[in-house]
C-alpha positions in Angstrom: 39.6 -7.0 -63.6 40.2 -3.9 -61.6 43.7 -4.3 -60.0 46.1 -1.4 -60.1 49.3 -3.5 -60.3 50.2 -6.6 -62.2 48.5 -9.7 -60.7 50.6 -12.9 -60.2 49.5 -16.1 -61.8 46.2 -17.4 -60.3 47.9 -20.5 -58.9 50.6 -18.4 -57.1 47.9 -15.9 -55.9 45.8 -18.8 -54.5 48.8 -20.2 -52.6 49.7 -16.8 -51.1 46.1 -15.9 -50.1 45.5 -19.4 -48.7 48.7 -19.1 -46.6 47.6 -15.8 -45.3 44.2 -17.2 -44.4 45.8 -20.2 -42.7 47.0 -18.0 -39.8 43.5 -17.8 -38.2 42.6 -21.4 -38.0 46.1 -22.6 -37.4 46.3 -20.6 -34.2 43.1 -22.2 -33.0 43.9 -25.9 -33.8 47.6 -26.0 -33.2 47.3 -25.0 -29.5 45.0 -27.8 -28.5 47.7 -30.4 -28.0 49.6 -27.9 -25.9 46.6 -27.5 -23.4 48.0 -30.0 -20.9 51.5 -28.5 -20.9 50.3 -24.9 -20.7 47.8 -25.7 -18.0 50.6 -27.4 -16.0 52.9 -24.5 -16.5 50.4 -21.9 -15.3 48.4 -24.1 -12.9 45.2 -23.5 -14.9 42.0 -25.4 -15.1 39.9 -26.4 -18.1 37.8 -23.2 -18.2 40.8 -20.8 -18.1 42.5 -22.8 -20.8 39.3 -22.5 -23.0 39.7 -18.8 -22.7 42.8 -19.0 -24.8 40.5 -19.8 -27.7 37.5 -17.5 -26.8 39.7 -14.4 -26.2 41.4 -15.0 -29.4 38.1 -15.4 -31.3 36.5 -12.3 -29.7 39.5 -10.2 -30.7 39.4 -11.7 -34.1 35.7 -10.8 -34.5 36.0 -7.3 -33.1 38.8 -6.2 -35.4 37.4 -8.0 -38.4 34.6 -5.3 -38.4 37.2 -2.7 -39.4 39.8 -4.6 -41.4 37.9 -4.7 -44.7 37.0 -1.0 -44.5 40.6 -0.1 -43.7 41.7 -2.0 -46.9 39.0 -0.1 -48.8 40.5 3.1 -47.6 44.3 2.4 -47.6 44.8 -0.5 -49.9 44.8 -4.3 -49.6 48.6 -4.7 -49.5 49.3 -2.1 -46.8 46.7 -3.6 -44.4 48.0 -7.2 -45.0 51.6 -6.2 -44.3 50.6 -4.2 -41.2 48.5 -7.0 -39.9 51.3 -9.5 -40.3 53.6 -7.3 -38.3 51.1 -7.1 -35.4 50.5 -10.8 -35.6 54.3 -11.4 -35.4 54.5 -9.3 -32.3 51.6 -11.1 -30.6 53.1 -14.5 -31.5 56.5 -13.7 -30.0 54.7 -12.4 -26.9 52.9 -15.7 -26.6 56.2 -17.6 -26.7 57.6 -15.5 -23.9 54.5 -15.1 -21.8 55.4 -15.3 -18.1 51.8 -15.9 -16.9 48.4 -17.1 -18.2 47.2 -13.5 -18.0 50.0 -12.3 -20.3 49.4 -15.3 -22.6 45.7 -14.2 -22.9 46.7 -10.6 -23.7 49.1 -11.8 -26.5 46.5 -14.2 -27.8 44.1 -11.3 -28.1 46.8 -9.4 -30.1 47.1 -12.4 -32.4 43.4 -12.5 -32.8 43.2 -8.8 -33.7 45.4 -9.4 -36.7 44.8 -13.1 -37.7 41.7 -12.4 -39.8 43.4 -9.9 -42.1 44.5 -12.5 -44.6 41.1 -14.1 -44.8 39.0 -10.9 -45.0 41.3 -8.8 -47.2 42.1 -11.9 -49.3 38.4 -12.3 -50.3 38.4 -8.7 -51.4 41.6 -9.2 -53.5 39.9 -12.2 -55.3 37.0 -10.1 -56.2 39.2 -7.1 -57.2 41.0 -9.3 -59.7 38.5 -11.9 -61.1 34.8 -12.2 -61.8 32.2 -14.9 -62.4 33.4 -18.6 -62.6 37.1 -17.4 -62.5 36.6 -15.8 -59.1 34.6 -18.9 -57.9 37.4 -21.2 -59.0 40.1 -19.1 -57.3 38.0 -19.1 -54.1 37.8 -22.9 -54.3 41.6 -23.2 -54.9 42.2 -21.0 -51.8 39.8 -23.2 -49.8 41.5 -26.3 -51.0 45.0 -25.1 -50.0 43.8 -23.4 -46.9 42.3 -26.6 -45.7 45.7 -28.0 -45.0 46.1 -25.7 -42.0 43.5 -27.2 -39.6 44.6 -30.7 -40.7 48.3 -30.1 -40.1 48.0 -27.8 -37.1 47.2 -30.4 -34.4 49.8 -32.8 -35.8 52.5 -30.1 -35.9 51.3 -28.8 -32.5 51.7 -32.2 -30.9 55.1 -32.7 -32.4 56.3 -29.2 -31.3 54.9 -29.6 -27.8 56.9 -32.9 -27.5 60.1 -31.3 -28.8 62.8 -31.2 -26.1 65.2 -28.8 -27.9 67.2 -31.5 -29.8 69.6 -31.2 -31.5 70.4 -28.2 -29.3 71.2 -30.0 -26.0 71.4 -26.7 -24.1 68.2 -25.2 -25.5 66.5 -23.0 -22.8 63.1 -23.8 -21.5 61.5 -20.8 -23.3 62.5 -22.3 -26.6 61.3 -25.9 -26.3 57.9 -27.6 -25.6 54.8 -25.4 -26.0 57.0 -22.3 -26.6 58.3 -24.0 -29.8 54.8 -23.9 -31.2 54.8 -20.1 -31.1 58.3 -19.7 -32.3 57.5 -21.9 -35.3 54.5 -19.7 -36.1 56.7 -16.6 -35.8 59.1 -18.0 -38.4 56.1 -18.8 -40.7 54.9 -15.2 -40.3 58.3 -13.8 -41.2 58.3 -15.9 -44.3 54.8 -14.6 -45.2 56.0 -11.0 -44.8 58.9 -11.6 -47.1 56.7 -13.3 -49.7 54.1 -10.5 -49.6 56.8 -7.9 -50.0 58.1 -9.8 -53.0 54.9 -10.8 -55.0 51.7 -9.4 -53.5 50.3 -6.5 -55.7 48.1 -3.7 -54.7 44.7 -4.6 -56.3 42.6 -1.8 -55.0 43.1 1.3 -57.2 43.3 4.7 -55.6 40.3 5.9 -57.7 38.1 3.2 -56.0 39.1 3.9 -52.4 36.7 5.1 -49.7 37.9 7.3 -46.9 38.0 5.6 -43.5 35.6 7.9 -41.7 33.6 6.6 -38.7 30.4 8.2 -39.8 30.7 6.9 -43.4 31.9 3.5 -42.1 28.9 2.9 -39.8 26.5 4.3 -42.4 27.8 1.7 -44.8 27.5 -1.0 -42.2 23.9 0.0 -41.5 23.2 -0.3 -45.2 24.9 -3.7 -45.2 23.2 -5.2 -42.2 19.8 -3.9 -43.2 20.1 -5.5 -46.7 17.8 -8.5 -46.5 19.7 -10.6 -49.1 23.0 -10.0 -47.2 21.4 -10.9 -43.9 20.1 -14.2 -45.3 23.5 -15.0 -46.8 25.3 -14.1 -43.6 23.0 -16.3 -41.6 23.6 -19.2 -43.9 27.4 -18.8 -43.9 27.6 -18.4 -40.1 25.5 -21.4 -39.2 27.0 -23.6 -42.0 30.4 -22.9 -40.4 29.0 -23.4 -36.9 27.8 -26.9 -37.8 31.4 -28.0 -38.2 33.1 -25.5 -35.8 31.1 -26.9 -32.9 33.5 -29.9 -33.0 36.6 -27.8 -33.6 35.7 -25.5 -30.6 35.3 -28.5 -28.4 38.1 -30.6 -29.8 39.8 -31.2 -26.4 36.5 -32.5 -24.8 35.6 -34.5 -28.0 38.9 -36.1 -28.5 40.2 -36.5 -24.9 37.0 -37.1 -23.0 34.2 -38.3 -25.4 36.5 -40.5 -27.7 38.9 -41.3 -24.8 42.0 -40.7 -26.9 45.2 -38.9 -25.9 46.8 -35.6 -27.1 48.5 -37.3 -30.0 45.2 -38.4 -31.5 43.7 -35.0 -32.4 44.1 -35.9 -36.1 41.2 -38.4 -35.7 39.0 -35.3 -35.6 40.9 -32.9 -37.8 42.0 -35.1 -40.7 38.5 -36.3 -41.6 37.0 -32.8 -41.1 39.6 -31.0 -43.2 39.7 -33.8 -45.8 36.0 -33.2 -46.2 36.5 -29.4 -46.6 39.3 -29.9 -49.1 37.2 -32.4 -51.1 34.3 -30.0 -51.1 36.6 -27.2 -52.4 38.0 -29.4 -55.1 34.4 -30.3 -56.3 33.5 -26.6 -56.3 36.5 -25.7 -58.4 35.7 -28.5 -60.9 32.0 -27.7 -61.1 32.2 -23.8 -61.2 30.8 -22.6 -64.5 29.5 -26.1 -65.4 26.5 -26.1 -63.1 24.3 -23.4 -61.8 25.1 -21.8 -58.4 21.7 -22.9 -57.2 22.4 -26.6 -58.1 25.9 -26.4 -56.5 24.6 -24.9 -53.3 21.6 -27.3 -53.2 24.0 -30.2 -53.5 26.1 -28.9 -50.6 23.1 -28.6 -48.3 22.0 -32.1 -49.3 25.4 -33.3 -48.0 25.2 -31.3 -44.8 21.6 -32.4 -43.9 22.3 -36.0 -44.9 25.4 -35.9 -42.6 23.3 -34.5 -39.8 20.9 -37.4 -40.0 23.8 -39.9 -40.1 25.5 -38.2 -37.2 22.3 -38.4 -35.0 21.9 -42.1 -35.8 25.6 -42.9 -35.0 25.6 -40.9 -31.8 22.5 -42.6 -30.6 23.5 -46.2 -31.6 27.2 -46.3 -31.0 27.9 -45.9 -27.3 30.5 -45.1 -26.1 31.5 -43.0 -29.1 34.4 -44.3 -31.0 36.4 -43.8 -34.2 35.9 -44.0 -37.1 32.1 -43.9 -36.8 32.0 -40.8 -34.7 34.0 -38.7 -37.2 32.6 -40.0 -40.5 29.5 -37.8 -40.4 31.7 -34.8 -39.6 33.7 -35.4 -42.8 30.6 -35.7 -44.9 29.2 -32.5 -43.5 32.4 -30.7 -44.2 32.2 -31.6 -47.9 28.9 -29.8 -48.0 30.2 -26.7 -46.1 32.8 -26.1 -48.8 30.5 -26.9 -51.7 28.5 -23.9 -50.5 31.0 -21.5 -49.1 32.8 -20.1 -52.2 29.5 -19.2 -54.0 27.9 -17.7 -50.9 31.0 -15.6 -50.1 31.0 -14.2 -53.7 27.3 -13.4 -53.4 28.0 -11.5 -50.2 30.8 -9.5 -51.8 28.7 -8.7 -54.9 25.9 -7.2 -52.8 28.1 -4.2 -52.3 30.6 -3.9 -55.2 31.9 -0.5 -54.1 32.9 -1.5 -50.6 33.6 -5.2 -50.8 36.1 -5.0 -48.0 33.4 -3.7 -45.7 30.9 -6.4 -46.7 33.5 -9.0 -46.1 34.3 -7.5 -42.7 30.7 -7.5 -41.5 30.1 -11.1 -42.7 33.3 -12.2 -40.9 32.4 -10.3 -37.8 29.0 -12.1 -37.5 30.6 -15.5 -38.2 33.5 -15.0 -35.8 31.3 -13.5 -33.0 29.1 -16.6 -33.0 32.2 -18.8 -33.2 33.6 -17.1 -30.1 30.3 -17.5 -28.2 30.3 -21.1 -29.3 33.8 -21.7 -28.0 33.6 -19.8 -24.8 29.9 -20.0 -23.7 27.8 -22.5 -25.6 30.6 -25.1 -26.0 31.0 -26.0 -22.3 27.2 -26.4 -22.1 26.8 -28.9 -25.0 30.1 -30.8 -25.1 29.0 -33.5 -22.6 28.4 -36.3 -25.1 28.6 -37.2 -28.7 24.8 -37.0 -29.0 24.7 -33.4 -27.6 27.3 -32.3 -30.1 25.4 -34.1 -33.0 22.1 -32.4 -32.0 23.8 -29.0 -31.9 25.6 -29.5 -35.2 22.4 -30.7 -36.9 20.5 -27.6 -35.6 23.2 -25.3 -37.0 23.1 -26.9 -40.4 19.3 -26.6 -40.5 19.5 -22.9 -39.6 22.1 -22.4 -42.4 19.8 -24.1 -44.8 16.9 -21.9 -43.7 19.1 -18.8 -44.4 19.8 -20.0 -48.0 16.1 -20.7 -48.6 15.3 -17.3 -47.3 17.8 -15.8 -49.7 16.3 -17.6 -52.6 12.8 -16.2 -51.7 14.2 -12.7 -51.4 16.2 -13.0 -54.6 13.0 -13.8 -56.5 11.0 -10.9 -55.0 13.7 -8.2 -54.8 15.6 -7.1 -58.0 19.3 -7.8 -57.6 21.9 -5.1 -57.7 23.6 -5.9 -61.0 26.6 -3.6 -61.0 29.1 -4.3 -63.7 30.4 -7.8 -63.3 28.1 -9.2 -60.6 26.9 -11.9 -63.0 26.9 -14.6 -60.4 24.4 -12.7 -58.3 22.1 -12.3 -61.4 22.4 -16.0 -62.1 21.2 -16.9 -58.6 18.4 -14.4 -58.8 17.3 -15.7 -62.1 17.4 -19.3 -60.9 15.6 -18.7 -57.6 12.2 -20.3 -57.2 
């Protein structure tokens, strides 16, 4: 353990870091039920409304490239508190936005800061814990974090339908879709207060690296040119994309393909997030009991099996309907979170002296592809359940190819065993 301040109980730390990481996905999923109301308010079509997601994700990706390195230089706690303040400003701006253009600007401001909890949180985990303990904490965070995408569309639909009661004279800027952003602002204020009270600084001054552009990009070149890192980043990015293709196209999938209304987004999100949470629970229980290779192999078996089932259901059940159309999504999600904690730790342990930077690069790659998926690829493939199933299956296959590539590289190239990077050594020893 390398923290420079007392670390709270692991359970409390898991809840806090999961709550911080919730901001990013919550801001994506909660706004979907508000699409019709916002579109009516600003007289916007489907494509401009989709930009509220893609603009957010591009900003999320761009700033994620620097957030980890900033925390390596100035400390984890400082960056998290600063990011929450920026996120609060962007959220209030969204609530008061007078036009769609203004809303997009403030959505970008939200995106710039929404990833801080996820990226810096991973570095905090690795600052404080090692081996199976770190893996279990990552799994606990994933388990709690999974509540956000499941609850977001439910809360979003409820808030959008809120008419200001019991405040009979509530102004228009407080009710309806505005209430969604006000509720998020209150949640952000609560997070700021909680971080001030209990979040320690876990990155000691002696371990900090100056935030210099030349050094930063030299480190990033070293990271992206590292073949094991590239393989792991490919796996994590496309594992996530296999599930996110449905999240990014939730309005088309729920409203058009499944022919449901805005109150039925949980038909997509509850099975998907239940799968993620169950996968995280399994990972936490199995960490330290089975090898990383066996755990990850089991996760990919789930993803690829779900892909086959998804293709069969999409071809045989027409028109698409619940629950059959969402069952393969839930099974694939289990596999995603069986794999994710171990692969994230492997990414961080490739570069133990600048874990924040490694986390930033990995998040940047994942988020950039997610933004392209939401804003460019999504509209091209979201025409039918079969098209989405084919895209999801292809992404899971590419993720599996990344993992297989990592195992081949790990066998041929000696791992960087630096101090407590035991989990990396274990995978290298088990690769075949």
